[in-house]
PDB file as gemmi writes it, atoms N, CA and C in Angstrom:
CRYST1    1.000    1.000    1.000  90.00  90.00  90.00 P 1                      
ATOM      1  N   UNK A   1      66.067  46.455  10.731  1.00  0.00           N  
ATOM      2  CA  UNK A   1      65.671  47.464  12.032  1.00  0.00           C  
ATOM      3  C   UNK A   1      66.489  47.242  13.781  1.00  0.00           C  
ATOM      4  N   UNK A   2      66.838  45.986  14.226  1.00  0.00           N  
ATOM      5  CA  UNK A   2      67.365  45.372  14.872  1.00  0.00           C  
ATOM      6  C   UNK A   2      68.223  46.242  16.200  1.00  0.00           C  
ATOM      7  N   UNK A   3      69.196  46.573  14.735  1.00  0.00           N  
ATOM      8  CA  UNK A   3      70.187  47.383  14.855  1.00  0.00           C  
ATOM      9  C   UNK A   3      69.752  49.056  15.963  1.00  0.00           C  
ATOM     10  N   UNK A   4      68.715  49.339  15.538  1.00  0.00           N  
ATOM     11  CA  UNK A   4      68.644  50.917  15.677  1.00  0.00           C  
ATOM     12  C   UNK A   4      68.202  50.340  17.343  1.00  0.00           C  
ATOM     13  N   UNK A   5      67.712  49.650  17.211  1.00  0.00           N  
ATOM     14  CA  UNK A   5      67.058  49.291  19.117  1.00  0.00           C  
ATOM     15  C   UNK A   5      68.968  48.293  19.686  1.00  0.00           C  
ATOM     16  N   UNK A   6      69.868  47.997  18.905  1.00  0.00           N  
ATOM     17  CA  UNK A   6      70.648  47.526  19.921  1.00  0.00           C  
ATOM     18  C   UNK A   6      71.413  48.701  20.601  1.00  0.00           C  
ATOM     19  N   UNK A   7      71.434  49.805  19.300  1.00  0.00           N  
ATOM     20  CA  UNK A   7      72.493  51.026  19.473  1.00  0.00           C  
ATOM     21  C   UNK A   7      71.517  52.410  20.601  1.00  0.00           C  
ATOM     22  N   UNK A   8      70.487  51.821  20.320  1.00  0.00           N  
ATOM     23  CA  UNK A   8      70.220  52.863  21.698  1.00  0.00           C  
ATOM     24  C   UNK A   8      70.114  51.780  23.281  1.00  0.00           C  
ATOM     25  N   UNK A   9      69.741  50.824  22.430  1.00  0.00           N  
ATOM     26  CA  UNK A   9      69.992  49.856  24.642  1.00  0.00           C  
ATOM     27  C   UNK A   9      71.430  50.641  25.012  1.00  0.00           C  
ATOM     28  N   UNK A  10      72.448  50.715  23.595  1.00  0.00           N  
ATOM     29  CA  UNK A  10      74.030  51.179  24.311  1.00  0.00           C  
ATOM     30  C   UNK A  10      74.678  52.406  24.421  1.00  0.00           C  
ATOM     31  N   UNK A  11      73.175  53.229  24.227  1.00  0.00           N  
ATOM     32  CA  UNK A  11      73.451  54.852  24.758  1.00  0.00           C  
ATOM     33  C   UNK A  11      72.946  54.932  25.871  1.00  0.00           C  
ATOM     34  N   UNK A  12      71.659  54.056  26.335  1.00  0.00           N  
ATOM     35  CA  UNK A  12      71.263  54.175  27.754  1.00  0.00           C  
ATOM     36  C   UNK A  12      72.051  53.261  28.455  1.00  0.00           C  
ATOM     37  N   UNK A  13      73.687  52.117  28.673  1.00  0.00           N  
ATOM     38  CA  UNK A  13      73.571  51.748  28.589  1.00  0.00           C  
ATOM     39  C   UNK A  13      75.180  52.809  28.678  1.00  0.00           C  
ATOM     40  N   UNK A  14      74.679  53.949  28.928  1.00  0.00           N  
ATOM     41  CA  UNK A  14      76.302  54.421  28.570  1.00  0.00           C  
ATOM     42  C   UNK A  14      75.973  55.553  29.558  1.00  0.00           C  
ATOM     43  N   UNK A  15      74.172  56.254  29.354  1.00  0.00           N  
ATOM     44  CA  UNK A  15      74.400  57.611  30.126  1.00  0.00           C  
ATOM     45  C   UNK A  15      74.230  56.612  31.346  1.00  0.00           C  
ATOM     46  N   UNK A  16      73.786  55.815  31.869  1.00  0.00           N  
ATOM     47  CA  UNK A  16      74.190  54.787  32.879  1.00  0.00           C  
ATOM     48  C   UNK A  16      75.423  54.557  33.589  1.00  0.00           C  
ATOM     49  N   UNK A  17      76.421  54.851  32.750  1.00  0.00           N  
ATOM     50  CA  UNK A  17      77.459  53.989  33.186  1.00  0.00           C  
ATOM     51  C   UNK A  17      78.586  55.861  33.732  1.00  0.00           C  
ATOM     52  N   UNK A  18      77.801  56.612  32.974  1.00  0.00           N  
ATOM     53  CA  UNK A  18      79.006  57.497  33.199  1.00  0.00           C  
ATOM     54  C   UNK A  18      77.534  58.755  33.774  1.00  0.00           C  
ATOM     55  N   UNK A  19      76.644  58.676  34.142  1.00  0.00           N  
ATOM     56  CA  UNK A  19      75.582  58.938  35.945  1.00  0.00           C  
ATOM     57  C   UNK A  19      76.213  58.183  36.532  1.00  0.00           C  
ATOM     58  N   UNK A  20      76.311  56.342  36.952  1.00  0.00           N  
ATOM     59  CA  UNK A  20      77.676  56.322  37.856  1.00  0.00           C  
ATOM     60  C   UNK A  20      78.526  56.969  38.424  1.00  0.00           C  
ATOM     61  N   UNK A  21      79.077  57.716  37.137  1.00  0.00           N  
ATOM     62  CA  UNK A  21      81.084  58.510  37.443  1.00  0.00           C  
ATOM     63  C   UNK A  21      80.568  60.044  38.195  1.00  0.00           C  
ATOM     64  N   UNK A  22      78.628  60.479  37.571  1.00  0.00           N  
ATOM     65  CA  UNK A  22      78.920  62.053  38.258  1.00  0.00           C  
ATOM     66  C   UNK A  22      79.236  61.072  39.616  1.00  0.00           C  
ATOM     67  N   UNK A  23      77.837  60.450  40.147  1.00  0.00           N  
ATOM     68  CA  UNK A  23      77.023  60.388  41.248  1.00  0.00           C  
ATOM     69  C   UNK A  23      78.273  59.805  42.281  1.00  0.00           C  
ATOM     70  N   UNK A  24      79.626  59.084  41.786  1.00  0.00           N  
ATOM     71  CA  UNK A  24      80.740  58.942  42.654  1.00  0.00           C  
ATOM     72  C   UNK A  24      81.775  60.061  43.406  1.00  0.00           C  
ATOM     73  N   UNK A  25      81.090  60.748  42.188  1.00  0.00           N  
ATOM     74  CA  UNK A  25      82.871  62.015  41.892  1.00  0.00           C  
ATOM     75  C   UNK A  25      82.178  62.615  43.116  1.00  0.00           C  
ATOM     76  N   UNK A  26      80.904  63.127  42.717  1.00  0.00           N  
ATOM     77  CA  UNK A  26      80.005  63.746  43.519  1.00  0.00           C  
ATOM     78  C   UNK A  26      79.215  63.989  44.902  1.00  0.00           C  
ATOM     79  N   UNK A  27      79.560  63.652  45.916  1.00  0.00           N  
ATOM     80  CA  UNK A  27      78.866  62.347  47.036  1.00  0.00           C  
ATOM     81  C   UNK A  27      77.801  63.196  47.558  1.00  0.00           C  
ATOM     82  N   UNK A  28      75.812  63.005  48.063  1.00  0.00           N  
ATOM     83  CA  UNK A  28      75.438  64.190  48.320  1.00  0.00           C  
ATOM     84  C   UNK A  28      74.680  63.371  48.294  1.00  0.00           C  
ATOM     85  N   UNK A  29      73.324  64.292  49.366  1.00  0.00           N  
ATOM     86  CA  UNK A  29      72.201  62.457  49.326  1.00  0.00           C  
ATOM     87  C   UNK A  29      70.872  63.080  48.093  1.00  0.00           C  
ATOM     88  N   UNK A  30      70.870  64.307  48.323  1.00  0.00           N  
ATOM     89  CA  UNK A  30      70.239  65.353  46.846  1.00  0.00           C  
ATOM     90  C   UNK A  30      71.025  64.380  45.485  1.00  0.00           C  
ATOM     91  N   UNK A  31      72.010  64.021  45.514  1.00  0.00           N  
ATOM     92  CA  UNK A  31      72.664  63.598  43.520  1.00  0.00           C  
ATOM     93  C   UNK A  31      72.308  62.814  44.064  1.00  0.00           C  
ATOM     94  N   UNK A  32      72.525  61.923  45.426  1.00  0.00           N  
ATOM     95  CA  UNK A  32      71.632  59.947  45.434  1.00  0.00           C  
ATOM     96  C   UNK A  32      70.352  59.938  45.127  1.00  0.00           C  
ATOM     97  N   UNK A  33      69.618  61.128  45.374  1.00  0.00           N  
ATOM     98  CA  UNK A  33      67.984  60.656  45.354  1.00  0.00           C  
ATOM     99  C   UNK A  33      68.063  60.585  43.721  1.00  0.00           C  
ATOM    100  N   UNK A  34      68.463  61.668  43.690  1.00  0.00           N  
ATOM    101  CA  UNK A  34      68.701  61.997  42.022  1.00  0.00           C  
ATOM    102  C   UNK A  34      68.967  61.118  40.481  1.00  0.00           C  
ATOM    103  N   UNK A  35      69.923  60.096  41.338  1.00  0.00           N  
ATOM    104  CA  UNK A  35      70.654  59.533  40.473  1.00  0.00           C  
ATOM    105  C   UNK A  35      69.537  58.129  40.317  1.00  0.00           C  
ATOM    106  N   UNK A  36      69.186  57.610  41.666  1.00  0.00           N  
ATOM    107  CA  UNK A  36      68.936  56.505  41.869  1.00  0.00           C  
ATOM    108  C   UNK A  36      66.986  56.176  41.072  1.00  0.00           C  
ATOM    109  N   UNK A  37      66.654  57.549  40.182  1.00  0.00           N  
ATOM    110  CA  UNK A  37      65.685  57.665  40.163  1.00  0.00           C  
ATOM    111  C   UNK A  37      66.362  58.078  38.884  1.00  0.00           C  
ATOM    112  N   UNK A  38      66.812  58.565  38.191  1.00  0.00           N  
ATOM    113  CA  UNK A  38      67.133  58.560  37.039  1.00  0.00           C  
ATOM    114  C   UNK A  38      67.678  56.766  36.626  1.00  0.00           C  
ATOM    115  N   UNK A  39      68.950  56.312  37.130  1.00  0.00           N  
ATOM    116  CA  UNK A  39      68.736  54.939  37.002  1.00  0.00           C  
ATOM    117  C   UNK A  39      67.496  54.392  36.856  1.00  0.00           C  
ATOM    118  N   UNK A  40      66.593  54.812  37.545  1.00  0.00           N  
ATOM    119  CA  UNK A  40      65.387  53.537  37.268  1.00  0.00           C  
ATOM    120  C   UNK A  40      65.051  53.928  35.922  1.00  0.00           C  
ATOM    121  N   UNK A  41      64.427  55.105  36.247  1.00  0.00           N  
ATOM    122  CA  UNK A  41      63.996  55.268  34.213  1.00  0.00           C  
ATOM    123  C   UNK A  41      64.231  54.782  33.308  1.00  0.00           C  
ATOM    124  N   UNK A  42      65.673  55.374  33.538  1.00  0.00           N  
ATOM    125  CA  UNK A  42      66.926  54.810  32.665  1.00  0.00           C  
ATOM    126  C   UNK A  42      66.823  52.867  32.458  1.00  0.00           C  
ATOM    127  N   UNK A  43      67.296  52.298  33.242  1.00  0.00           N  
ATOM    128  CA  UNK A  43      66.603  50.988  32.979  1.00  0.00           C  
ATOM    129  C   UNK A  43      65.372  50.604  32.715  1.00  0.00           C  
ATOM    130  N   UNK A  44      63.909  51.095  33.305  1.00  0.00           N  
ATOM    131  CA  UNK A  44      62.833  51.076  32.256  1.00  0.00           C  
ATOM    132  C   UNK A  44      62.907  51.388  31.141  1.00  0.00           C  
ATOM    133  N   UNK A  45      63.719  52.255  30.860  1.00  0.00           N  
ATOM    134  CA  UNK A  45      63.310  52.556  28.703  1.00  0.00           C  
ATOM    135  C   UNK A  45      64.772  51.742  28.280  1.00  0.00           C  
ATOM    136  N   UNK A  46      65.586  50.802  29.183  1.00  0.00           N  
ATOM    137  CA  UNK A  46      66.787  49.947  28.459  1.00  0.00           C  
ATOM    138  C   UNK A  46      66.097  48.774  28.233  1.00  0.00           C  
ATOM    139  N   UNK A  47      65.230  48.476  29.564  1.00  0.00           N  
ATOM    140  CA  UNK A  47      64.807  47.021  29.165  1.00  0.00           C  
ATOM    141  C   UNK A  47      63.322  46.710  28.054  1.00  0.00           C  
ATOM    142  N   UNK A  48      62.391  48.114  28.044  1.00  0.00           N  
ATOM    143  CA  UNK A  48      61.571  48.400  27.100  1.00  0.00           C  
ATOM    144  C   UNK A  48      62.243  48.321  24.935  1.00  0.00           C  
ATOM    145  N   UNK A  49      63.612  49.136  25.089  1.00  0.00           N  
ATOM    146  CA  UNK A  49      63.858  48.889  23.802  1.00  0.00           C  
ATOM    147  C   UNK A  49      64.722  47.622  23.446  1.00  0.00           C  
ATOM    148  N   UNK A  50      65.293  46.741  24.823  1.00  0.00           N  
ATOM    149  CA  UNK A  50      66.216  45.610  24.673  1.00  0.00           C  
ATOM    150  C   UNK A  50      64.629  44.784  23.999  1.00  0.00           C  
ATOM    151  N   UNK A  51      64.127  44.784  24.868  1.00  0.00           N  
ATOM    152  CA  UNK A  51      62.189  44.554  24.650  1.00  0.00           C  
ATOM    153  C   UNK A  51      61.935  44.607  23.032  1.00  0.00           C  
ATOM    154  N   UNK A  52      61.872  44.979  22.666  1.00  0.00           N  
ATOM    155  CA  UNK A  52      61.511  44.969  21.834  1.00  0.00           C  
ATOM    156  C   UNK A  52      62.222  44.662  20.216  1.00  0.00           C  
ATOM    157  N   UNK A  53      63.861  45.394  20.419  1.00  0.00           N  
ATOM    158  CA  UNK A  53      65.294  44.568  19.657  1.00  0.00           C  
ATOM    159  C   UNK A  53      65.114  42.731  19.608  1.00  0.00           C  
ATOM    160  N   UNK A  54      64.359  42.521  20.516  1.00  0.00           N  
ATOM    161  CA  UNK A  54      64.478  41.434  20.644  1.00  0.00           C  
ATOM    162  C   UNK A  54      63.011  40.152  20.709  1.00  0.00           C  
ATOM    163  N   UNK A  55      62.089  41.322  20.129  1.00  0.00           N  
ATOM    164  CA  UNK A  55      60.886  40.688  19.652  1.00  0.00           C  
ATOM    165  C   UNK A  55      60.245  39.797  21.130  1.00  0.00           C  
ATOM    166  N   UNK A  56      60.709  40.499  22.403  1.00  0.00           N  
ATOM    167  CA  UNK A  56      60.176  40.152  23.758  1.00  0.00           C  
ATOM    168  C   UNK A  56      58.442  40.528  24.076  1.00  0.00           C  
ATOM    169  N   UNK A  57      58.059  40.283  24.336  1.00  0.00           N  
ATOM    170  CA  UNK A  57      56.172  40.685  24.542  1.00  0.00           C  
ATOM    171  C   UNK A  57      56.309  40.554  26.119  1.00  0.00           C  
ATOM    172  N   UNK A  58      57.183  40.118  26.768  1.00  0.00           N  
ATOM    173  CA  UNK A  58      57.156  39.494  28.425  1.00  0.00           C  
ATOM    174  C   UNK A  58      57.929  40.957  29.073  1.00  0.00           C  
ATOM    175  N   UNK A  59      59.116  41.517  28.417  1.00  0.00           N  
ATOM    176  CA  UNK A  59      59.929  43.285  28.259  1.00  0.00           C  
ATOM    177  C   UNK A  59      59.544  43.946  29.306  1.00  0.00           C  
ATOM    178  N   UNK A  60      57.973  44.243  28.257  1.00  0.00           N  
ATOM    179  CA  UNK A  60      57.084  45.126  29.403  1.00  0.00           C  
ATOM    180  C   UNK A  60      56.281  45.208  30.267  1.00  0.00           C  
ATOM    181  N   UNK A  61      56.472  43.750  31.410  1.00  0.00           N  
ATOM    182  CA  UNK A  61      55.995  43.105  32.496  1.00  0.00           C  
ATOM    183  C   UNK A  61      56.667  43.624  32.954  1.00  0.00           C  
ATOM    184  N   UNK A  62      58.173  43.301  32.863  1.00  0.00           N  
ATOM    185  CA  UNK A  62      59.566  43.223  33.590  1.00  0.00           C  
ATOM    186  C   UNK A  62      59.737  44.893  33.792  1.00  0.00           C  
ATOM    187  N   UNK A  63      59.870  46.398  32.809  1.00  0.00           N  
ATOM    188  CA  UNK A  63      59.747  47.422  32.535  1.00  0.00           C  
ATOM    189  C   UNK A  63      58.383  48.100  33.716  1.00  0.00           C  
ATOM    190  N   UNK A  64      57.101  47.210  33.397  1.00  0.00           N  
ATOM    191  CA  UNK A  64      56.661  48.011  34.842  1.00  0.00           C  
ATOM    192  C   UNK A  64      56.772  47.444  36.673  1.00  0.00           C  
ATOM    193  N   UNK A  65      57.653  46.327  36.410  1.00  0.00           N  
ATOM    194  CA  UNK A  65      57.661  46.180  37.851  1.00  0.00           C  
ATOM    195  C   UNK A  65      59.371  46.516  38.244  1.00  0.00           C  
ATOM    196  N   UNK A  66      59.951  47.291  37.526  1.00  0.00           N  
ATOM    197  CA  UNK A  66      60.674  48.117  37.259  1.00  0.00           C  
ATOM    198  C   UNK A  66      60.643  49.418  37.799  1.00  0.00           C  
ATOM    199  N   UNK A  67      59.838  49.774  37.178  1.00  0.00           N  
ATOM    200  CA  UNK A  67      59.162  51.501  37.398  1.00  0.00           C  
ATOM    201  C   UNK A  67      58.644  51.916  38.625  1.00  0.00           C  
ATOM    202  N   UNK A  68      57.940  50.389  38.910  1.00  0.00           N  
ATOM    203  CA  UNK A  68      57.088  50.339  40.477  1.00  0.00           C  
ATOM    204  C   UNK A  68      58.594  49.832  41.965  1.00  0.00           C  
ATOM    205  N   UNK A  69      59.433  49.228  40.967  1.00  0.00           N  
ATOM    206  CA  UNK A  69      60.680  49.415  42.179  1.00  0.00           C  
ATOM    207  C   UNK A  69      61.257  50.582  42.539  1.00  0.00           C  
ATOM    208  N   UNK A  70      61.696  51.624  40.945  1.00  0.00           N  
ATOM    209  CA  UNK A  70      62.252  53.140  41.543  1.00  0.00           C  
ATOM    210  C   UNK A  70      61.372  53.597  42.031  1.00  0.00           C  
ATOM    211  N   UNK A  71      60.284  53.772  41.856  1.00  0.00           N  
ATOM    212  CA  UNK A  71      58.935  54.829  42.761  1.00  0.00           C  
ATOM    213  C   UNK A  71      59.504  53.895  43.950  1.00  0.00           C  
ATOM    214  N   UNK A  72      59.317  53.286  44.560  1.00  0.00           N  
ATOM    215  CA  UNK A  72      58.834  53.055  46.364  1.00  0.00           C  
ATOM    216  C   UNK A  72      60.546  53.631  46.367  1.00  0.00           C  
ATOM    217  N   UNK A  73      61.629  53.266  45.347  1.00  0.00           N  
ATOM    218  CA  UNK A  73      62.932  53.302  46.551  1.00  0.00           C  
ATOM    219  C   UNK A  73      63.594  54.883  46.894  1.00  0.00           C  
ATOM    220  N   UNK A  74      62.430  56.075  46.211  1.00  0.00           N  
ATOM    221  CA  UNK A  74      62.647  56.882  45.443  1.00  0.00           C  
ATOM    222  C   UNK A  74      61.426  57.874  46.630  1.00  0.00           C  
ATOM    223  N   UNK A  75      60.685  56.895  46.999  1.00  0.00           N  
ATOM    224  CA  UNK A  75      60.078  57.045  48.435  1.00  0.00           C  
ATOM    225  C   UNK A  75      60.805  56.614  49.368  1.00  0.00           C  
ATOM    226  N   UNK A  76      61.486  55.481  50.023  1.00  0.00           N  
ATOM    227  CA  UNK A  76      61.780  55.684  50.883  1.00  0.00           C  
ATOM    228  C   UNK A  76      63.223  55.811  51.178  1.00  0.00           C  
ATOM    229  N   UNK A  77      63.575  55.644  50.081  1.00  0.00           N  
ATOM    230  CA  UNK A  77      64.855  56.974  50.532  1.00  0.00           C  
ATOM    231  C   UNK A  77      64.548  58.454  50.870  1.00  0.00           C  
ATOM    232  N   UNK A  78      63.840  58.661  50.479  1.00  0.00           N  
ATOM    233  CA  UNK A  78      62.780  59.941  51.637  1.00  0.00           C  
ATOM    234  C   UNK A  78      62.413  59.219  52.593  1.00  0.00           C  
ATOM    235  N   UNK A  79      61.786  58.972  53.360  1.00  0.00           N  
ATOM    236  CA  UNK A  79      61.476  58.580  54.353  1.00  0.00           C  
ATOM    237  C   UNK A  79      62.416  58.373  55.373  1.00  0.00           C  
ATOM    238  N   UNK A  80      63.389  57.075  55.011  1.00  0.00           N  
ATOM    239  CA  UNK A  80      64.060  56.448  55.228  1.00  0.00           C  
ATOM    240  C   UNK A  80      65.420  57.589  55.627  1.00  0.00           C  
ATOM    241  N   UNK A  81      65.456  57.742  54.529  1.00  0.00           N  
ATOM    242  CA  UNK A  81      67.098  58.567  54.143  1.00  0.00           C  
ATOM    243  C   UNK A  81      67.260  59.709  54.543  1.00  0.00           C  
ATOM    244  N   UNK A  82      66.881  60.995  54.270  1.00  0.00           N  
ATOM    245  CA  UNK A  82      66.541  61.874  54.473  1.00  0.00           C  
ATOM    246  C   UNK A  82      67.019  62.664  56.231  1.00  0.00           C  
ATOM    247  N   UNK A  83      68.444  63.113  56.754  1.00  0.00           N  
ATOM    248  CA  UNK A  83      67.795  63.484  58.074  1.00  0.00           C  
ATOM    249  C   UNK A  83      66.626  64.659  58.574  1.00  0.00           C  
ATOM    250  N   UNK A  84      65.752  64.528  59.736  1.00  0.00           N  
ATOM    251  CA  UNK A  84      64.967  65.652  60.170  1.00  0.00           C  
ATOM    252  C   UNK A  84      65.877  67.337  60.719  1.00  0.00           C  
ATOM    253  N   UNK A  85      67.268  66.974  60.421  1.00  0.00           N  
ATOM    254  CA  UNK A  85      67.644  68.182  60.894  1.00  0.00           C  
ATOM    255  C   UNK A  85      67.434  69.331  59.046  1.00  0.00           C  
ATOM    256  N   UNK A  86      67.112  68.430  58.158  1.00  0.00           N  
ATOM    257  CA  UNK A  86      67.214  69.428  57.062  1.00  0.00           C  
ATOM    258  C   UNK A  86      66.367  69.564  56.907  1.00  0.00           C  
ATOM    259  N   UNK A  87      64.615  69.540  57.542  1.00  0.00           N  
ATOM    260  CA  UNK A  87      63.285  70.131  57.559  1.00  0.00           C  
ATOM    261  C   UNK A  87      63.482  71.354  57.299  1.00  0.00           C  
ATOM    262  N   UNK A  88      62.470  72.543  55.866  1.00  0.00           N  
ATOM    263  CA  UNK A  88      62.544  73.943  56.435  1.00  0.00           C  
ATOM    264  C   UNK A  88      61.330  73.915  57.642  1.00  0.00           C  
ATOM    265  N   UNK A  89      60.153  73.336  57.580  1.00  0.00           N  
ATOM    266  CA  UNK A  89      59.560  73.836  58.125  1.00  0.00           C  
ATOM    267  C   UNK A  89      59.474  73.972  59.420  1.00  0.00           C  
ATOM    268  N   UNK A  90      60.706  73.327  60.665  1.00  0.00           N  
ATOM    269  CA  UNK A  90      60.587  74.126  61.703  1.00  0.00           C  
ATOM    270  C   UNK A  90      62.507  74.669  61.836  1.00  0.00           C  
ATOM    271  N   UNK A  91      62.440  75.853  61.304  1.00  0.00           N  
ATOM    272  CA  UNK A  91      63.898  76.658  60.977  1.00  0.00           C  
ATOM    273  C   UNK A  91      64.204  76.269  62.809  1.00  0.00           C  
ATOM    274  N   UNK A  92      65.456  75.795  63.359  1.00  0.00           N  
ATOM    275  CA  UNK A  92      66.294  76.293  64.334  1.00  0.00           C  
ATOM    276  C   UNK A  92      66.365  77.571  64.497  1.00  0.00           C  
ATOM    277  N   UNK A  93      66.260  78.242  65.715  1.00  0.00           N  
ATOM    278  CA  UNK A  93      67.118  79.951  66.097  1.00  0.00           C  
ATOM    279  C   UNK A  93      68.187  79.658  66.454  1.00  0.00           C  
TER     280      UNK A  93                                                      
END                                                                             
């Protein structure tokens, strides 16, 4: 049964690697934000799958911390990294 978990972990790791290739190929603010959120959620899934495969009960706690950090990263990117000129609330004439 652990071979199934390790193959799932390998598939998740490959998706992260492919996502990094896509981000480096097409730089942009929105792409970077979505990639960071995708890497966070994939990292949480990776920790959960590896924790289940290895029988580590503490992996759930680590995954919860990663999920909180990914959410904070997304909010921080929008608050600090998005320029004010891109908002559609105040269109310039």
